[in-house]
DRENKE-688673 format. One line per 8 residues: number of its first residue (from 1); their letters; for each residue x, y, z of C-alpha. Coordinates in nm, 2 decimals, padded with zeros to 4 digits. Example, Ala and Ser with C-alpha at 12.3 -4.5 7.8 and 13.67 -1.06 7.14 Angstrom:
# residues 2
1 = as = 01.23,-00.45,00.78  01.37,-00.11,00.71;
This chain:
# residues 295
1 = mgeamdgg = -00.80,14.53,-02.84  -01.12,14.65,-02.70  -01.34,14.40,-02.51  -01.71,14.47,-02.48  -01.84,14.40,-02.13  -02.19,14.29,-02.18  -02.43,14.07,-01.98  -02.41,14.27,-01.66;
9 = gpraaaff = -02.03,14.27,-01.65  -01.82,14.58,-01.61  -01.84,14.83,-01.89  -01.51,14.96,-02.02  -01.42,15.28,-02.20  -01.11,15.40,-02.39  -00.96,15.74,-02.31  -00.72,15.91,-02.56;
17 = dldktlma = -00.51,16.21,-02.49  -00.49,16.45,-02.78  -00.16,16.62,-02.83  00.13,16.37,-02.93  -00.11,16.08,-02.88  -00.39,16.11,-03.13  -00.21,16.36,-03.33  00.15,16.47,-03.41;
25 = gssgvffa = 00.25,16.78,-03.20  00.01,17.02,-03.03  -00.33,17.12,-03.14  -00.28,17.45,-02.96  -00.05,17.58,-03.23  -00.33,17.56,-03.49  -00.56,17.74,-03.26  -00.29,18.01,-03.22;
33 = raayesgm = -00.25,18.04,-03.59  -00.62,18.07,-03.65  -00.64,18.34,-03.36  -00.36,18.53,-03.52  -00.53,18.53,-03.87  -00.84,18.66,-03.70  -00.65,18.94,-03.52  -00.69,18.78,-03.17;
41 = isrsrlik = -00.31,18.75,-03.10  00.00,18.94,-03.22  00.26,18.80,-03.46  00.52,18.77,-03.17  00.28,18.56,-02.97  00.22,18.33,-03.27  00.60,18.28,-03.31  00.63,18.20,-02.94;
49 = dlyenirf = 00.36,17.94,-02.97  00.53,17.78,-03.27  00.85,17.76,-03.06  00.66,17.61,-02.78  00.52,17.34,-03.02  00.87,17.24,-03.13  00.99,17.23,-02.77  00.69,17.02,-02.68;
57 = rllgstdd = 00.76,16.76,-02.95  01.12,16.74,-02.84  01.08,16.74,-02.45  00.71,16.70,-02.36  00.50,16.91,-02.14  00.58,17.05,-01.79  00.35,17.17,-01.52  00.47,17.53,-01.54;
65 = raddvrrr = 00.43,17.55,-01.91  00.08,17.40,-01.90  -00.03,17.65,-01.63  00.12,17.93,-01.84  -00.08,17.81,-02.15  -00.40,17.80,-01.95  -00.34,18.16,-01.82  -00.26,18.30,-02.16;
73 = vgemiagv = -00.56,18.14,-02.33  -00.79,18.28,-02.05  -00.65,18.63,-02.11  -00.69,18.59,-02.49  -01.05,18.48,-02.50  -01.18,18.72,-02.22  -01.46,18.92,-02.38  -01.46,18.71,-02.70;
81 = rvrdlerl = -01.80,18.57,-02.80  -01.85,18.20,-02.81  -01.97,18.23,-03.17  -01.65,18.41,-03.28  -01.44,18.14,-03.13  -01.65,17.86,-03.29  -01.59,18.04,-03.63  -01.22,17.95,-03.60;
89 = sprvlsgv = -01.31,17.58,-03.61  -01.25,17.53,-03.99  -00.91,17.68,-03.97  -00.81,17.49,-03.66  -00.94,17.16,-03.81  -00.74,17.22,-04.14  -00.43,17.21,-03.93  -00.52,16.93,-03.69;
97 = lprlyphm = -00.68,16.67,-03.92  -00.39,16.61,-04.15  -00.17,16.54,-03.83  -00.38,16.27,-03.68  -00.21,15.94,-03.66  -00.40,15.67,-03.87  -00.29,15.40,-03.64  -00.44,15.57,-03.34;
105 = lerayahq = -00.76,15.62,-03.52  -00.76,15.25,-03.61  -00.72,15.17,-03.24  -01.00,15.40,-03.14  -01.24,15.25,-03.39  -01.14,14.89,-03.30  -01.25,14.98,-02.95  -01.58,15.11,-03.07;
113 = dagvpvyi = -01.64,14.80,-03.29  -01.59,14.59,-02.98  -01.84,14.78,-02.79  -01.61,15.01,-02.59  -01.69,15.38,-02.60  -01.41,15.61,-02.70  -01.34,15.96,-02.55  -01.09,16.23,-02.61;
121 = ltaasqem = -00.94,16.34,-02.28  -00.73,16.66,-02.31  -00.61,16.97,-02.13  -00.73,17.16,-02.44  -01.06,17.34,-02.43  -01.39,17.16,-02.40  -01.49,17.31,-02.73  -01.18,17.16,-02.90;
129 = adllarvl = -01.26,16.82,-02.74  -01.63,16.84,-02.85  -01.54,16.94,-03.20  -01.29,16.67,-03.26  -01.51,16.40,-03.10  -01.79,16.49,-03.34  -01.57,16.50,-03.64  -01.39,16.17,-03.56;
137 = afdgglgt = -01.72,16.00,-03.46  -01.60,15.94,-03.10  -01.84,15.90,-02.82  -01.75,16.22,-02.65  -01.47,16.46,-02.54  -01.35,16.58,-02.20  -01.16,16.91,-02.20  -01.10,17.22,-01.99;
145 = rseivdgp = -01.40,17.44,-01.94  -01.40,17.82,-01.95  -01.66,18.04,-01.78  -01.92,18.20,-02.02  -02.15,18.48,-01.90  -02.42,18.63,-02.12  -02.25,18.53,-02.45  -01.88,18.61,-02.42;
153 = ytgrpagp = -01.60,18.42,-02.22  -01.49,18.59,-01.90  -01.14,18.44,-01.91  -01.20,18.26,-01.59  -01.21,17.87,-01.55  -01.54,17.70,-01.51  -01.40,17.38,-01.34  -01.08,17.21,-01.27;
161 = fnyregkv = -00.79,17.22,-01.52  -00.81,16.90,-01.72  -00.45,16.82,-01.65  -00.28,16.57,-01.42  -00.53,16.48,-01.15  -00.79,16.70,-01.32  -00.82,16.44,-01.59  -00.89,16.17,-01.34;
169 = ismrelae = -01.17,16.39,-01.19  -01.33,16.41,-01.54  -01.29,16.03,-01.59  -01.45,15.95,-01.26  -01.74,16.19,-01.32  -01.80,16.04,-01.66  -01.77,15.68,-01.52  -02.04,15.76,-01.26;
177 = regidlaa = -02.27,15.91,-01.51  -02.22,15.63,-01.77  -02.17,15.33,-01.55  -01.81,15.28,-01.66  -01.56,15.06,-01.48  -01.23,15.23,-01.49  -01.05,14.92,-01.39  -01.16,14.75,-01.70;
185 = sfaysdse = -01.09,15.06,-01.92  -00.80,15.18,-02.14  -00.60,15.49,-02.14  -00.35,15.63,-02.41  -00.11,15.92,-02.34  00.25,16.04,-02.42  00.33,16.24,-02.11  00.46,16.18,-01.75;
193 = sdlpmlra = 00.19,16.44,-01.65  -00.07,16.19,-01.75  00.04,15.92,-01.51  -00.27,15.98,-01.29  -00.48,15.91,-01.60  -00.29,15.60,-01.69  -00.29,15.46,-01.34  -00.66,15.52,-01.30;
201 = vgrsvvvn = -00.74,15.25,-01.56  -00.67,14.87,-01.58  -00.50,14.89,-01.93  -00.25,15.16,-02.00  -00.08,15.23,-02.34  00.19,15.50,-02.39  00.23,15.67,-02.73  00.55,15.87,-02.82;
209 = pdsqlrri = 00.65,15.87,-02.45  00.88,16.13,-02.29  01.18,15.99,-02.11  01.02,15.97,-01.77  00.71,15.80,-01.90  00.91,15.56,-02.11  01.11,15.44,-01.80  00.79,15.40,-01.60;
217 = aveqgwei = 00.62,15.22,-01.88  00.91,14.97,-01.91  00.90,14.91,-01.54  00.52,14.85,-01.54  00.52,14.64,-01.86  00.29,14.88,-02.04  00.26,14.87,-02.43  00.47,15.14,-02.60;
225 = ieldrlgr = 00.38,15.28,-02.94  00.63,15.50,-03.13  00.48,15.72,-03.41  00.64,16.06,-03.39  00.91,16.05,-03.66  00.94,16.43,-03.67  01.01,16.43,-03.31  01.29,16.18,-03.35;
233 = rlkmlaal = 01.43,16.38,-03.65  01.42,16.70,-03.46  01.62,16.53,-03.17  01.87,16.41,-03.42  01.91,16.75,-03.57  01.95,16.90,-03.23  02.22,16.64,-03.15  02.40,16.72,-03.48;
241 = glgtalas = 02.38,17.09,-03.40  02.53,17.03,-03.05  02.80,16.82,-03.21  02.89,17.10,-03.45  02.90,17.35,-03.17  03.12,17.13,-02.97  03.36,17.08,-03.26  03.38,17.46,-03.31;
249 = agrwller = 03.45,17.52,-02.94  03.72,17.25,-02.96  03.89,17.43,-03.25  03.87,17.76,-03.07  04.02,17.62,-02.75  04.30,17.45,-02.94  04.39,17.78,-03.11  04.36,17.98,-02.78;
257 = tgaphtga = 04.57,17.73,-02.57  04.84,17.70,-02.84  04.79,17.33,-02.88  05.02,17.14,-03.14  04.94,17.23,-03.49  04.92,16.86,-03.57  04.62,16.83,-03.34  04.46,17.13,-03.49;
265 = rlalggrr = 04.50,16.99,-03.84  04.34,16.67,-03.73  04.04,16.87,-03.58  04.00,17.07,-03.89  04.02,16.79,-04.14  04.27,16.70,-04.42  04.24,17.01,-04.64  04.50,17.21,-04.46;
273 = gaqeqars = 04.74,16.92,-04.45  04.69,16.85,-04.83  04.78,17.22,-04.91  05.10,17.20,-04.70  05.20,16.89,-04.87  05.14,17.04,-05.21  05.35,17.35,-05.11  05.63,17.12,-04.99;
281 = grarvrvr = 05.62,16.92,-05.31  05.65,17.24,-05.52  05.95,17.35,-05.30  06.13,17.02,-05.36  06.07,17.05,-05.73  06.22,17.40,-05.74  06.53,17.28,-05.54  06.58,16.99,-05.78;
289 = arrtrst = 06.56,17.23,-06.08  06.82,17.47,-05.93  07.06,17.17,-05.88  07.01,17.06,-06.24  07.09,17.40,-06.37  07.40,17.43,-06.15  07.54,17.10,-06.28;
């Protein structure tokens, strides 16, 4: 697992993405719920964020959606006091902590026990990264910083977006401050968008990977960890829903095109065929009865 680099050798670190890596789903949905409960966002905005969380678990992130989230969060916190945002922490943690993957925490603590410092590396806010790092006893957190002037947030960024290459900038700045050798370090993530982060270190591990990252991980021989059971169930349900829709469309098409009734009965199942057989049987009984009376 983690290998301490003492005696003047290179010093490693371990970097963990947050959403779908350390935890199931997105931490942002719990921030949105807490913001709604405190009156910071509308009910319709909360519903949209819940939908985005399901979509994220099914399909992963995209650059456009990540940029949109950053813009919306900036608009939401503009004029909000830092203290007021900090007061949302208990509500946010009540949603995030039960969704942490025990296996990933074990990985992180194994690194620490081997002398390798552990950091959360996330596109979420610096405040979220700091909060979770403290609660989980990690060595630090690296997130996206927002500008603060005289108490409240301005809604403007205070540095690069901690996404794609932005994560590598944060890693390199930390490595320079702490004397960390990235080539000897570890990185864990779920998304193709984190390829720069994964390629910046010597040892990469993918967790609940999206389809693009899975393909690359197989090509590179990277370790793959599968933990997101709900994501797999959601995909199965989506596939079942698609199959039902296709079956319905097929029945409608058969009826519209005047396809043979035999094919329609097969598509609809055996119930209609059984009913027709029963009616035919009753008709034959009536015919036999009339013949008997006539004789």
